[in-house]
mmCIF file of the C-alpha atoms, coordinates in Angstrom:
data_MODEL
# 
_entry.id   MODEL 
# 
loop_
_atom_site.group_PDB 
_atom_site.id 
_atom_site.type_symbol 
_atom_site.label_atom_id 
_atom_site.label_alt_id 
_atom_site.label_comp_id 
_atom_site.label_asym_id 
_atom_site.label_entity_id 
_atom_site.label_seq_id 
_atom_site.pdbx_PDB_ins_code 
_atom_site.Cartn_x 
_atom_site.Cartn_y 
_atom_site.Cartn_z 
_atom_site.occupancy 
_atom_site.B_iso_or_equiv 
_atom_site.pdbx_formal_charge 
_atom_site.auth_seq_id 
_atom_site.auth_comp_id 
_atom_site.auth_asym_id 
_atom_site.auth_atom_id 
_atom_site.pdbx_PDB_model_num 
ATOM 1   C CA . MET A 1 1   ? -9.410  -14.985 20.394  1.00 0.00 ? 1   MET A CA 1 
ATOM 2   C CA . SER A 1 2   ? -12.468 -12.792 19.803  1.00 0.00 ? 2   SER A CA 1 
ATOM 3   C CA . THR A 1 3   ? -13.309 -10.626 16.758  1.00 0.00 ? 3   THR A CA 1 
ATOM 4   C CA . SER A 1 4   ? -15.601 -7.641  16.143  1.00 0.00 ? 4   SER A CA 1 
ATOM 5   C CA . ALA A 1 5   ? -15.712 -8.244  12.376  1.00 0.00 ? 5   ALA A CA 1 
ATOM 6   C CA . ALA A 1 6   ? -17.106 -11.162 10.116  1.00 0.00 ? 6   ALA A CA 1 
ATOM 7   C CA . GLY A 1 7   ? -15.108 -12.363 7.546   1.00 0.00 ? 7   GLY A CA 1 
ATOM 8   C CA . THR A 1 8   ? -12.187 -14.933 7.134   1.00 0.00 ? 8   THR A CA 1 
ATOM 9   C CA . LEU A 1 9   ? -9.574  -15.453 9.517   1.00 0.00 ? 9   LEU A CA 1 
ATOM 10  C CA . TYR A 1 10  ? -5.898  -15.647 8.382   1.00 0.00 ? 10  TYR A CA 1 
ATOM 11  C CA . TYR A 1 11  ? -2.725  -16.628 9.945   1.00 0.00 ? 11  TYR A CA 1 
ATOM 12  C CA . ALA A 1 12  ? 0.186   -14.148 8.639   1.00 0.00 ? 12  ALA A CA 1 
ATOM 13  C CA . GLN A 1 13  ? 3.330   -16.390 8.596   1.00 0.00 ? 13  GLN A CA 1 
ATOM 14  C CA . LYS A 1 14  ? 6.626   -14.482 8.164   1.00 0.00 ? 14  LYS A CA 1 
ATOM 15  C CA . TYR A 1 15  ? 9.563   -15.710 6.259   1.00 0.00 ? 15  TYR A CA 1 
ATOM 16  C CA . TYR A 1 16  ? 12.704  -14.452 4.587   1.00 0.00 ? 16  TYR A CA 1 
ATOM 17  C CA . ASP A 1 17  ? 13.102  -14.446 0.881   1.00 0.00 ? 17  ASP A CA 1 
ATOM 18  C CA . GLU A 1 18  ? 16.334  -15.170 -1.222  1.00 0.00 ? 18  GLU A CA 1 
ATOM 19  C CA . ASN A 1 19  ? 17.381  -11.457 -0.679  1.00 0.00 ? 19  ASN A CA 1 
ATOM 20  C CA . GLY A 1 20  ? 16.955  -11.570 3.098   1.00 0.00 ? 20  GLY A CA 1 
ATOM 21  C CA . HIS A 1 21  ? 13.930  -9.378  3.105   1.00 0.00 ? 21  HIS A CA 1 
ATOM 22  C CA . GLU A 1 22  ? 11.246  -10.311 5.505   1.00 0.00 ? 22  GLU A CA 1 
ATOM 23  C CA . GLN A 1 23  ? 8.066   -11.344 3.838   1.00 0.00 ? 23  GLN A CA 1 
ATOM 24  C CA . GLN A 1 24  ? 4.469   -12.424 4.840   1.00 0.00 ? 24  GLN A CA 1 
ATOM 25  C CA . GLN A 1 25  ? 2.341   -15.233 3.556   1.00 0.00 ? 25  GLN A CA 1 
ATOM 26  C CA . LEU A 1 26  ? -1.309  -15.420 4.494   1.00 0.00 ? 26  LEU A CA 1 
ATOM 27  C CA . LYS A 1 27  ? -2.813  -18.889 5.425   1.00 0.00 ? 27  LYS A CA 1 
ATOM 28  C CA . LYS A 1 28  ? -6.504  -19.006 5.495   1.00 0.00 ? 28  LYS A CA 1 
ATOM 29  C CA . LEU A 1 29  ? -7.739  -20.488 8.821   1.00 0.00 ? 29  LEU A CA 1 
ATOM 30  C CA . ARG A 1 30  ? -11.657 -20.383 8.799   1.00 0.00 ? 30  ARG A CA 1 
ATOM 31  C CA . LYS A 1 31  ? -14.669 -18.023 8.348   1.00 0.00 ? 31  LYS A CA 1 
ATOM 32  C CA . VAL A 1 32  ? -15.577 -16.142 11.424  1.00 0.00 ? 32  VAL A CA 1 
ATOM 33  C CA . GLY A 1 33  ? -18.653 -14.205 12.403  1.00 0.00 ? 33  GLY A CA 1 
ATOM 34  C CA . ASN A 1 34  ? -19.274 -11.004 14.495  1.00 0.00 ? 34  ASN A CA 1 
ATOM 35  C CA . SER A 1 35  ? -18.174 -11.219 18.315  1.00 0.00 ? 35  SER A CA 1 
ATOM 36  C CA . GLN A 1 36  ? -17.696 -14.962 18.231  1.00 0.00 ? 36  GLN A CA 1 
ATOM 37  C CA . VAL A 1 37  ? -15.068 -16.629 20.361  1.00 0.00 ? 37  VAL A CA 1 
ATOM 38  C CA . TYR A 1 38  ? -12.776 -19.108 18.925  1.00 0.00 ? 38  TYR A CA 1 
ATOM 39  C CA . GLU A 1 39  ? -10.221 -21.559 20.587  1.00 0.00 ? 39  GLU A CA 1 
ATOM 40  C CA . PHE A 1 40  ? -7.052  -22.746 18.773  1.00 0.00 ? 40  PHE A CA 1 
ATOM 41  C CA . ARG A 1 41  ? -5.040  -25.705 19.830  1.00 0.00 ? 41  ARG A CA 1 
ATOM 42  C CA . LEU A 1 42  ? -1.501  -25.562 18.823  1.00 0.00 ? 42  LEU A CA 1 
ATOM 43  C CA . GLY A 1 43  ? 1.221   -27.916 18.654  1.00 0.00 ? 43  GLY A CA 1 
ATOM 44  C CA . ALA A 1 44  ? 4.380   -27.311 21.045  1.00 0.00 ? 44  ALA A CA 1 
ATOM 45  C CA . SER A 1 45  ? 6.417   -25.955 17.969  1.00 0.00 ? 45  SER A CA 1 
ATOM 46  C CA . SER A 1 46  ? 3.752   -23.494 16.801  1.00 0.00 ? 46  SER A CA 1 
ATOM 47  C CA . GLN A 1 47  ? 2.947   -22.128 20.486  1.00 0.00 ? 47  GLN A CA 1 
ATOM 48  C CA . ASN A 1 48  ? 6.334   -20.216 20.437  1.00 0.00 ? 48  ASN A CA 1 
ATOM 49  C CA . GLU A 1 49  ? 5.741   -18.771 16.886  1.00 0.00 ? 49  GLU A CA 1 
ATOM 50  C CA . LEU A 1 50  ? 1.923   -17.724 17.121  1.00 0.00 ? 50  LEU A CA 1 
ATOM 51  C CA . THR A 1 51  ? 0.916   -14.481 18.853  1.00 0.00 ? 51  THR A CA 1 
ATOM 52  C CA . ALA A 1 52  ? -2.145  -12.489 18.591  1.00 0.00 ? 52  ALA A CA 1 
ATOM 53  C CA . ASN A 1 53  ? -0.385  -10.128 16.083  1.00 0.00 ? 53  ASN A CA 1 
ATOM 54  C CA . HIS A 1 54  ? -0.372  -12.977 13.531  1.00 0.00 ? 54  HIS A CA 1 
ATOM 55  C CA . LEU A 1 55  ? -3.947  -13.373 13.278  1.00 0.00 ? 55  LEU A CA 1 
ATOM 56  C CA . ARG A 1 56  ? -5.992  -10.954 11.121  1.00 0.00 ? 56  ARG A CA 1 
ATOM 57  C CA . VAL A 1 57  ? -9.675  -11.160 9.976   1.00 0.00 ? 57  VAL A CA 1 
ATOM 58  C CA . LEU A 1 58  ? -10.386 -10.117 6.307   1.00 0.00 ? 58  LEU A CA 1 
ATOM 59  C CA . ASN A 1 59  ? -13.795 -8.427  6.154   1.00 0.00 ? 59  ASN A CA 1 
ATOM 60  C CA . GLN A 1 60  ? -14.995 -9.855  2.905   1.00 0.00 ? 60  GLN A CA 1 
ATOM 61  C CA . HIS A 1 61  ? -17.643 -7.302  2.332   1.00 0.00 ? 61  HIS A CA 1 
ATOM 62  C CA . THR A 1 62  ? -15.068 -4.453  2.515   1.00 0.00 ? 62  THR A CA 1 
ATOM 63  C CA . TYR A 1 63  ? -12.645 -6.550  0.343   1.00 0.00 ? 63  TYR A CA 1 
ATOM 64  C CA . SER A 1 64  ? -15.325 -7.110  -2.309  1.00 0.00 ? 64  SER A CA 1 
ATOM 65  C CA . GLN A 1 65  ? -16.110 -3.237  -2.363  1.00 0.00 ? 65  GLN A CA 1 
ATOM 66  C CA . GLY A 1 66  ? -12.370 -2.571  -2.781  1.00 0.00 ? 66  GLY A CA 1 
ATOM 67  C CA . ILE A 1 67  ? -12.033 -5.109  -5.637  1.00 0.00 ? 67  ILE A CA 1 
ATOM 68  C CA . THR A 1 68  ? -15.110 -3.312  -7.389  1.00 0.00 ? 68  THR A CA 1 
ATOM 69  C CA . VAL A 1 69  ? -13.767 0.161   -7.151  1.00 0.00 ? 69  VAL A CA 1 
ATOM 70  C CA . LEU A 1 70  ? -10.260 -1.176  -8.516  1.00 0.00 ? 70  LEU A CA 1 
ATOM 71  C CA . GLN A 1 71  ? -12.095 -3.014  -11.559 1.00 0.00 ? 71  GLN A CA 1 
ATOM 72  C CA . LYS A 1 72  ? -13.643 0.212   -12.585 1.00 0.00 ? 72  LYS A CA 1 
ATOM 73  C CA . ARG A 1 73  ? -10.173 1.837   -12.698 1.00 0.00 ? 73  ARG A CA 1 
ATOM 74  C CA . LYS A 1 74  ? -8.169  -1.032  -14.164 1.00 0.00 ? 74  LYS A CA 1 
ATOM 75  C CA . LEU A 1 75  ? -5.738  -0.355  -16.889 1.00 0.00 ? 75  LEU A CA 1 
ATOM 76  C CA . LEU A 1 76  ? -6.146  -2.452  -20.121 1.00 0.00 ? 76  LEU A CA 1 
ATOM 77  C CA . LEU A 1 77  ? -2.776  -2.649  -21.995 1.00 0.00 ? 77  LEU A CA 1 
ATOM 78  C CA . GLU A 1 78  ? -2.399  -3.416  -25.652 1.00 0.00 ? 78  GLU A CA 1 
ATOM 79  C CA . HIS A 1 79  ? 0.671   -5.264  -26.867 1.00 0.00 ? 79  HIS A CA 1 
ATOM 80  C CA . ARG A 1 80  ? 1.624   -5.895  -30.514 1.00 0.00 ? 80  ARG A CA 1 
ATOM 81  C CA . SER A 1 81  ? 3.770   -8.939  -30.986 1.00 0.00 ? 81  SER A CA 1 
ATOM 82  C CA . GLY A 1 82  ? 7.413   -8.098  -31.658 1.00 0.00 ? 82  GLY A CA 1 
ATOM 83  C CA . SER A 1 83  ? 7.131   -4.693  -30.183 1.00 0.00 ? 83  SER A CA 1 
ATOM 84  C CA . SER A 1 84  ? 8.882   -3.434  -27.057 1.00 0.00 ? 84  SER A CA 1 
ATOM 85  C CA . ARG A 1 85  ? 5.944   -0.988  -26.074 1.00 0.00 ? 85  ARG A CA 1 
ATOM 86  C CA . LEU A 1 86  ? 2.722   -1.404  -24.263 1.00 0.00 ? 86  LEU A CA 1 
ATOM 87  C CA . ARG A 1 87  ? -0.280  1.001   -24.437 1.00 0.00 ? 87  ARG A CA 1 
ATOM 88  C CA . GLY A 1 88  ? -3.357  1.632   -22.499 1.00 0.00 ? 88  GLY A CA 1 
ATOM 89  C CA . HIS A 1 89  ? -5.814  3.967   -20.863 1.00 0.00 ? 89  HIS A CA 1 
ATOM 90  C CA . ILE A 1 90  ? -6.739  4.634   -17.494 1.00 0.00 ? 90  ILE A CA 1 
ATOM 91  C CA . GLN A 1 91  ? -8.896  6.992   -15.330 1.00 0.00 ? 91  GLN A CA 1 
ATOM 92  C CA . THR A 1 92  ? -7.366  8.065   -11.965 1.00 0.00 ? 92  THR A CA 1 
ATOM 93  C CA . GLU A 1 93  ? -9.012  9.770   -9.119  1.00 0.00 ? 93  GLU A CA 1 
ATOM 94  C CA . GLY A 1 94  ? -7.261  11.983  -6.539  1.00 0.00 ? 94  GLY A CA 1 
ATOM 95  C CA . ASN A 1 95  ? -4.295  14.054  -6.609  1.00 0.00 ? 95  ASN A CA 1 
ATOM 96  C CA . ARG A 1 96  ? -1.762  11.509  -7.231  1.00 0.00 ? 96  ARG A CA 1 
ATOM 97  C CA . SER A 1 97  ? -2.505  7.753   -7.953  1.00 0.00 ? 97  SER A CA 1 
ATOM 98  C CA . THR A 1 98  ? 0.046   4.995   -7.998  1.00 0.00 ? 98  THR A CA 1 
ATOM 99  C CA . VAL A 1 99  ? -0.248  2.411   -10.549 1.00 0.00 ? 99  VAL A CA 1 
ATOM 100 C CA . VAL A 1 100 ? 1.481   -0.968  -9.960  1.00 0.00 ? 100 VAL A CA 1 
ATOM 101 C CA . PHE A 1 101 ? 2.122   -3.017  -12.757 1.00 0.00 ? 101 PHE A CA 1 
ATOM 102 C CA . ASN A 1 102 ? 2.664   -6.763  -12.692 1.00 0.00 ? 102 ASN A CA 1 
ATOM 103 C CA . ILE A 1 103 ? 5.772   -6.373  -14.584 1.00 0.00 ? 103 ILE A CA 1 
ATOM 104 C CA . PRO A 1 104 ? 9.019   -6.949  -12.728 1.00 0.00 ? 104 PRO A CA 1 
ATOM 105 C CA . PHE A 1 105 ? 10.796  -3.625  -11.976 1.00 0.00 ? 105 PHE A CA 1 
ATOM 106 C CA . ASP A 1 106 ? 13.921  -2.935  -14.100 1.00 0.00 ? 106 ASP A CA 1 
ATOM 107 C CA . THR A 1 107 ? 15.667  0.443   -15.003 1.00 0.00 ? 107 THR A CA 1 
ATOM 108 C CA . GLY A 1 108 ? 15.095  -0.159  -18.731 1.00 0.00 ? 108 GLY A CA 1 
ATOM 109 C CA . TRP A 1 109 ? 11.333  0.631   -18.410 1.00 0.00 ? 109 TRP A CA 1 
ATOM 110 C CA . SER A 1 110 ? 10.344  4.048   -19.244 1.00 0.00 ? 110 SER A CA 1 
ATOM 111 C CA . ILE A 1 111 ? 6.790   5.239   -18.922 1.00 0.00 ? 111 ILE A CA 1 
ATOM 112 C CA . THR A 1 112 ? 4.838   8.204   -20.439 1.00 0.00 ? 112 THR A CA 1 
ATOM 113 C CA . SER A 1 113 ? 1.422   9.624   -19.622 1.00 0.00 ? 113 SER A CA 1 
ATOM 114 C CA . ASN A 1 114 ? -0.239  11.707  -22.385 1.00 0.00 ? 114 ASN A CA 1 
ATOM 115 C CA . GLY A 1 115 ? 3.264   12.224  -23.981 1.00 0.00 ? 115 GLY A CA 1 
ATOM 116 C CA . LYS A 1 116 ? 4.866   13.370  -20.816 1.00 0.00 ? 116 LYS A CA 1 
ATOM 117 C CA . LYS A 1 117 ? 7.690   11.022  -19.324 1.00 0.00 ? 117 LYS A CA 1 
ATOM 118 C CA . LEU A 1 118 ? 7.222   9.809   -15.790 1.00 0.00 ? 118 LEU A CA 1 
ATOM 119 C CA . LYS A 1 119 ? 9.488   8.525   -13.012 1.00 0.00 ? 119 LYS A CA 1 
ATOM 120 C CA . THR A 1 120 ? 9.343   5.031   -12.603 1.00 0.00 ? 120 THR A CA 1 
ATOM 121 C CA . LYS A 1 121 ? 9.699   3.361   -9.301  1.00 0.00 ? 121 LYS A CA 1 
ATOM 122 C CA . GLN A 1 122 ? 9.940   -0.106  -7.546  1.00 0.00 ? 122 GLN A CA 1 
ATOM 123 C CA . ALA A 1 123 ? 6.734   -1.154  -5.440  1.00 0.00 ? 123 ALA A CA 1 
ATOM 124 C CA . LEU A 1 124 ? 5.760   -4.114  -3.409  1.00 0.00 ? 124 LEU A CA 1 
ATOM 125 C CA . GLY A 1 125 ? 9.236   -5.340  -3.403  1.00 0.00 ? 125 GLY A CA 1 
ATOM 126 C CA . SER A 1 126 ? 9.909   -6.016  -7.054  1.00 0.00 ? 126 SER A CA 1 
ATOM 127 C CA . PHE A 1 127 ? 7.009   -4.590  -9.367  1.00 0.00 ? 127 PHE A CA 1 
ATOM 128 C CA . LEU A 1 128 ? 7.218   -1.639  -11.737 1.00 0.00 ? 128 LEU A CA 1 
ATOM 129 C CA . ALA A 1 129 ? 4.979   1.347   -10.478 1.00 0.00 ? 129 ALA A CA 1 
ATOM 130 C CA . VAL A 1 130 ? 4.483   5.050   -11.367 1.00 0.00 ? 130 VAL A CA 1 
ATOM 131 C CA . ASN A 1 131 ? 2.691   8.036   -9.994  1.00 0.00 ? 131 ASN A CA 1 
ATOM 132 C CA . LEU A 1 132 ? -0.091  9.513   -12.180 1.00 0.00 ? 132 LEU A CA 1 
ATOM 133 C CA . PRO A 1 133 ? -1.799  12.826  -11.879 1.00 0.00 ? 133 PRO A CA 1 
ATOM 134 C CA . GLN A 1 134 ? -5.438  12.932  -11.727 1.00 0.00 ? 134 GLN A CA 1 
ATOM 135 C CA . GLY A 1 135 ? -7.749  12.347  -14.559 1.00 0.00 ? 135 GLY A CA 1 
ATOM 136 C CA . ALA A 1 136 ? -7.634  10.336  -18.082 1.00 0.00 ? 136 ALA A CA 1 
ATOM 137 C CA . ALA A 1 137 ? -4.312  9.084   -19.024 1.00 0.00 ? 137 ALA A CA 1 
ATOM 138 C CA . LYS A 1 138 ? -2.926  7.558   -22.161 1.00 0.00 ? 138 LYS A CA 1 
ATOM 139 C CA . ILE A 1 139 ? 0.032   5.358   -20.895 1.00 0.00 ? 139 ILE A CA 1 
ATOM 140 C CA . THR A 1 140 ? 2.821   3.999   -22.757 1.00 0.00 ? 140 THR A CA 1 
ATOM 141 C CA . LEU A 1 141 ? 5.263   1.619   -21.391 1.00 0.00 ? 141 LEU A CA 1 
ATOM 142 C CA . ARG A 1 142 ? 8.585   1.220   -23.402 1.00 0.00 ? 142 ARG A CA 1 
ATOM 143 C CA . TYR A 1 143 ? 11.399  -1.316  -22.428 1.00 0.00 ? 143 TYR A CA 1 
ATOM 144 C CA . VAL A 1 144 ? 15.133  -0.844  -23.644 1.00 0.00 ? 144 VAL A CA 1 
ATOM 145 C CA . ALA A 1 145 ? 17.325  -3.372  -22.139 1.00 0.00 ? 145 ALA A CA 1 
ATOM 146 C CA . PRO A 1 146 ? 20.081  -1.524  -20.327 1.00 0.00 ? 146 PRO A CA 1 
ATOM 147 C CA . GLY A 1 147 ? 23.262  -1.440  -22.141 1.00 0.00 ? 147 GLY A CA 1 
ATOM 148 C CA . SER A 1 148 ? 21.727  -2.202  -25.605 1.00 0.00 ? 148 SER A CA 1 
ATOM 149 C CA . LEU A 1 149 ? 22.828  0.996   -26.969 1.00 0.00 ? 149 LEU A CA 1 
ATOM 150 C CA . VAL A 1 150 ? 26.310  0.669   -26.017 1.00 0.00 ? 150 VAL A CA 1 
ATOM 151 C CA . GLY A 1 151 ? 26.154  -2.991  -27.358 1.00 0.00 ? 151 GLY A CA 1 
ATOM 152 C CA . PHE A 1 152 ? 24.792  -1.713  -30.606 1.00 0.00 ? 152 PHE A CA 1 
ATOM 153 C CA . LEU A 1 153 ? 27.676  1.008   -30.983 1.00 0.00 ? 153 LEU A CA 1 
ATOM 154 C CA . ILE A 1 154 ? 30.348  -1.465  -30.190 1.00 0.00 ? 154 ILE A CA 1 
ATOM 155 C CA . THR A 1 155 ? 28.772  -3.802  -32.873 1.00 0.00 ? 155 THR A CA 1 
ATOM 156 C CA . ILE A 1 156 ? 28.733  -0.908  -35.596 1.00 0.00 ? 156 ILE A CA 1 
ATOM 157 C CA . VAL A 1 157 ? 32.485  -0.117  -34.595 1.00 0.00 ? 157 VAL A CA 1 
ATOM 158 C CA . GLY A 1 158 ? 33.415  -3.717  -34.937 1.00 0.00 ? 158 GLY A CA 1 
ATOM 159 C CA . ILE A 1 159 ? 31.641  -4.108  -38.409 1.00 0.00 ? 159 ILE A CA 1 
ATOM 160 C CA . SER A 1 160 ? 33.153  -0.961  -39.588 1.00 0.00 ? 160 SER A CA 1 
ATOM 161 C CA . TRP A 1 161 ? 36.554  -2.052  -38.607 1.00 0.00 ? 161 TRP A CA 1 
ATOM 162 C CA . LEU A 1 162 ? 36.151  -5.324  -40.144 1.00 0.00 ? 162 LEU A CA 1 
ATOM 163 C CA . GLY A 1 163 ? 35.030  -3.670  -43.396 1.00 0.00 ? 163 GLY A CA 1 
ATOM 164 C CA . LEU A 1 164 ? 37.798  -1.125  -43.397 1.00 0.00 ? 164 LEU A CA 1 
ATOM 165 C CA . ASP A 1 165 ? 40.443  -4.055  -42.775 1.00 0.00 ? 165 ASP A CA 1 
ATOM 166 C CA . TRP A 1 166 ? 38.727  -6.130  -45.700 1.00 0.00 ? 166 TRP A CA 1 
ATOM 167 C CA . PHE A 1 167 ? 38.906  -2.959  -47.909 1.00 0.00 ? 167 PHE A CA 1 
ATOM 168 C CA . LEU A 1 168 ? 42.655  -2.162  -47.088 1.00 0.00 ? 168 LEU A CA 1 
ATOM 169 C CA . ALA A 1 169 ? 43.640  -5.783  -47.558 1.00 0.00 ? 169 ALA A CA 1 
ATOM 170 C CA . ARG A 1 170 ? 41.889  -5.932  -50.823 1.00 0.00 ? 170 ARG A CA 1 
ATOM 171 C CA . LYS A 1 171 ? 43.553  -2.672  -52.086 1.00 0.00 ? 171 LYS A CA 1 
ATOM 172 C CA . LYS A 1 172 ? 46.845  -3.943  -51.069 1.00 0.00 ? 172 LYS A CA 1 
ATOM 173 C CA . GLU A 1 173 ? 46.234  -7.279  -53.127 1.00 0.00 ? 173 GLU A CA 1 
ATOM 174 C CA . ILE A 1 174 ? 45.236  -5.274  -56.024 1.00 0.00 ? 174 ILE A CA 1 
ATOM 175 C CA . LYS A 1 175 ? 48.481  -3.184  -55.962 1.00 0.00 ? 175 LYS A CA 1 
ATOM 176 C CA . ARG A 1 176 ? 50.534  -6.389  -55.914 1.00 0.00 ? 176 ARG A CA 1 
ATOM 177 C CA . ASN A 1 177 ? 48.993  -7.708  -58.906 1.00 0.00 ? 177 ASN A CA 1 
# 
């Protein structure tokens, strides 16, 4: 294999997760230099699985530049203990920026930006994401468990029923005496 970029050589191993979706796991092989030729010796079982499509070079300089840009645009969230809300500020560039949170996606999440409700979506297989317009944004994430309102209403009806039953039984007992 020859490479035209310096960086780290990775092997992309494919596997299937518990939901049957194809995933990739990167395994670091070695650091490589510009226009160098490398020879790999594989065991019999690996020869059938490994193709040139599975080998990738990560240009460390380009990667570091990307990380620096992302660090400048990071979203810092504030959380108060006992609260179901997260708040933060972010500055986005470009017409539409997608912010991916390292929070599992669930339909119970709602997100507002500068007071305007945004549509949440699933990204990278299982994470919460949202598209933001360009500029400064004050983000608020709120979580309400799906079905919690229905559960609350059923509880109120049940307690009311119990209270009414107790009241009627007490009234009946007073009439007897």
